[in-house]
C-alpha positions in Angstrom: 0.0 0.0 0.0 1.4 3.4 -1.0 1.2 6.8 0.5 -0.8 9.6 -1.2 -0.2 13.3 -1.4 -3.4 15.3 -1.1 -4.9 18.7 -1.5 -2.8 20.5 1.2 0.2 20.2 -1.0 -1.4 22.2 -3.8 0.4 25.5 -4.1 2.8 24.7 -1.3 5.0 22.0 -2.9 7.4 21.9 0.1 10.0 19.5 -1.1 10.9 18.2 2.4 9.3 14.9 1.5 11.5 14.4 -1.6 14.6 14.9 0.5 13.8 12.1 2.9 12.4 9.5 0.5 14.9 6.6 0.4 13.6 5.4 -3.0 13.1 8.7 -4.7 9.4 8.0 -5.5 8.1 11.6 -5.0 8.1 13.9 -8.1 8.6 16.3 -9.4 11.6 17.4 -7.3 12.7 21.1 -7.4 15.6 20.2 -9.7 13.4 18.3 -12.3 11.6 19.8 -15.3 8.0 20.3 -14.6 8.4 21.3 -11.0 7.2 24.9 -11.5 4.2 23.8 -13.7 3.0 21.1 -11.3 0.3 22.1 -8.9 1.5 19.5 -6.3 3.9 16.7 -5.7 3.0 13.0 -6.4 4.1 9.7 -4.9 4.6 6.8 -7.4 2.4 4.0 -6.0 4.6 1.3 -7.6 7.8 2.6 -6.1 6.7 3.6 -2.6 8.0 1.2 0.1 5.6 2.5 2.8 8.5 3.7 5.0 6.5 6.7 6.5 9.4 9.1 6.1 7.5 11.5 3.9 4.6 11.7 6.4 6.9 13.0 9.1 8.6 15.4 6.8 5.5 17.1 5.3 4.9 20.4 7.0 1.3 20.7 5.8 0.1 17.2 6.7 -0.8 16.4 3.1 0.4 12.8 3.0 -1.6 9.8 4.1 -1.4 6.1 3.8 -3.7 5.0 1.0 -6.0 3.2 3.4 -6.2 6.3 5.7 -7.0 9.0 3.1 -10.1 10.9 4.4 -13.3 10.5 2.4 -13.3 13.9 0.9 -9.7 13.4 -0.4 -10.2 10.0 -1.9 -9.8 11.4 -5.5 -6.2 12.0 -4.7 -5.4 8.3 -4.7 -6.3 8.1 -8.4 -4.7 11.5 -9.1 -1.3 10.3 -7.7 -1.5 7.0 -9.7 -2.5 8.8 -12.9 0.5 11.1 -12.7 2.7 8.0 -13.2 0.4 6.2 -15.8 
């Protein structure tokens, strides 16, 4: 089960989570093309190892375990996956 970045990241895009991810599954990073154009960051559900490091690093509490995403934010599960499709 992967982690999911939700609405609170939109416009903020604090990259603390990208710095602590041991498998580099959060994109775009500030040094990648597309960072400025992206409205939020995304976690690759196939690469995520469920380590929880990103959750602790996120200053806006935008990251949830997929099975704990609040009901009103469920659409972000598909949004994160679609970013990598």
